[in-house]
N, C-alpha and C positions, 0 to 999 in steps of 0.2 A: 387355652380356652378358660375364661373366667367363669367359675362355678356360679350358677344362679338357681333359684327355685322357681317353679312354674306349676301349672295345674297337673301336669303329668307325673311330677315327682314329689309333690308337696306332702301327701299323706304318708308316703314311704319315708320321707325325711322326718316327719313328726314321730313315726313309730321308732325310727332309729335313735333319735335324740331321747325320747321318753324311756327307751330301754336302758339308758345310762343313769336315770335319776328317778327314784321312786315317787317323788313329789309330782314330777311332770307326768309320770305314768298314771297317777291318780287323777290328775286334771283331765286327761283324755278319757279315762274311765267314767268320770263324773259328767263331763260336759261334751264329750266328743271332740272332733277335730276343730281347731280354730278356723274362721273364715280365711280365705286367701286374700289378705289385705294388701292389695297392690294399687298403685296409682300410675297414670301415664307419666313418662319421663319428659316433662315439658315445663316451660316457664310458669304456667298457671298453677302447677302443683307446688312449686317453690313459693309462690305467693301465698297459697293456703298454708303451707308449713310455717312460713314466717308469721302468719296470723295466729297460728297455734302456739307460738312461743309464750310460755308462762301464763296462759289463760285456759279456761275449760274448753273442751271440744265444742260445746254448744255455743259459746261466745264466738269462737273462731268461725264456725260454720255460718252463724248469723251474719257476721261481717262479710264472709265470702259470698253468701247468697245475695246480700245487698249489692255487692260489687258486680256480680254476674247479671243481676237484674238491671243494673245501670249500663253496663258496657258489653255484656256477653262474655265470652271466654277471654280472660285477660291475656294480653300480649304486651311485649315491651312498648310498642308504639302507643297503644291505648293507655297504658299506665302513665307514660311520660306526658301524655296530652291532658291528664286530669289535673285540676287545680287542687290546692290545699283544702279548699272548702268542699269540693266534691269527694275527696278522700275522707275527710272528717265525717261527711254524711254517710259514708260506708263503714263507719266505726274504726277507721285507721287512726292510731295514735300518731303523734308527730314523728316519733322514732321509727315506727314501722313504715310510715310513708317514705321516710328517707332510705330505709333499708331496701324497700321494693324499687324505688327509683334508682338506687345504686346498682341493683341487680339488672334492671332494665337497661340502664346505660352501658353496663359491661357487656351485655349480649348485643346491643345495637352497635356498639363500637368494636365488636368482634374480639374483645378481650377475653370473653368466655364463650365457649361453644358447648351447649348442653349435649349435642349429638356426639361430640368427641369424648365426652365423659363415659359414654356407654362401653368404650373399649379400654378404658384406663383402669389400673389397679385401684383398690379401695383407697389407699393412702394418697395417691395422686389426685383422685377425685376430691378427697377431703381437703387437700392443700389448695386446690383451685377454688373450691367453694368458700372455705373459711378465710381466704384472702380478702373477701368482700365484707364490708362493714355490716354487722347485724346478722351474719351467718356464722354461727359457732358450731361446735362439735355435734350438739344435739340435732340441729337442722340438717347438717351434712349426713349424720347417721340415718335420720328418718328418710332422707331422699335416697341414700344408698340402699336402704332396706326396702322401702315401699315401691320406689320407682325403678331402680336399677336391679332390684331383686337379688342383691348379693347375699350369700348364705351365712356370713360370719360377723354380723354386726351385733354389738352389745352396748346399747346407748345408756350408760350409767347415769346420764343426766335426766333420764325419763322417770318422773315421779311414779307413774302407774307401774312401770317395770319394777322399781325398787319396792314399792308397797306390795305388789303381787308376789314377789319372792318372799317377803316377810310373811304374808298370808300362807303361802304354800309350806313354808318351813315352821310356821307357828312361832315366829320370833317377834319380840317387841322392838328391837333395834337392828339395824343392818348398815354397816359402813360400806362405802364404795369399794374398799379393798376386799371386804368379805364377799361382796357380790361378784367381783371379778374372780376371786378364788373359787366360788361356787360354780361359775360358768366355765372355768378353764377346761375341765374334762369334756365339755360339750363342743369344743372346737372340732371341725370347722363349720359347725352348724348352729352357732349361737343366735343367729337371726330367727331360726325356727323355734329355739327355746324361748326367745323373747316373745314370739307371737303366742306360744302356748301359755306363758305367764300372763300376757295381756288378756287372753281369752278368759282365764280364771278370774282375773281382777274385774273384768267387765261383767261377767256372770254374777259374781258374788255381790258386787255393788249395784247390780241391776241398771247399768248405764245403757242408755239408748244411743246407739251410733246412728247419727242422722245422715252422714255423708255416704 
């Protein structure tokens, strides 16, 4: 059985993880529990995650809303039917248009089954997703965490996570290796720690989550 988090165990997992780190404990004391940030395990979620690559959440959500206003819930068939001009009108860059089309083609041609990912180990999911152009470790990590609800993801490519750890620890600089070392004692619940850090970052920065 692959461990996952859900509404029934989330707060208990937050308490368990925070008990191992004084900084995380202080976040829960200051801000309460983070929201249960989950997304459906489907193609549309991967489209949104691709849009979120290297841009602000607000920019990504604006593009995704433009897309859904135009075609409804994105499906592989709908995305492959869109022209370059239509995608540009939804704020897709040329690269991200290619990435989403590649994903849509892989699903349509049955080279990738999102349903089958639900029962695969984390690294097998990562291998299948990152085999596609435009889907790197960060996108795979976010899908594993938000959509498949796996408990031990630590997306070091996530800027908000890295900045949040710096805030909690009162550090000016933080290397990827230092972040990994900090998170090591939090296994196998680094996803929960990640969400607590995000919660702190969002609260301190007063970021409005639109989605």
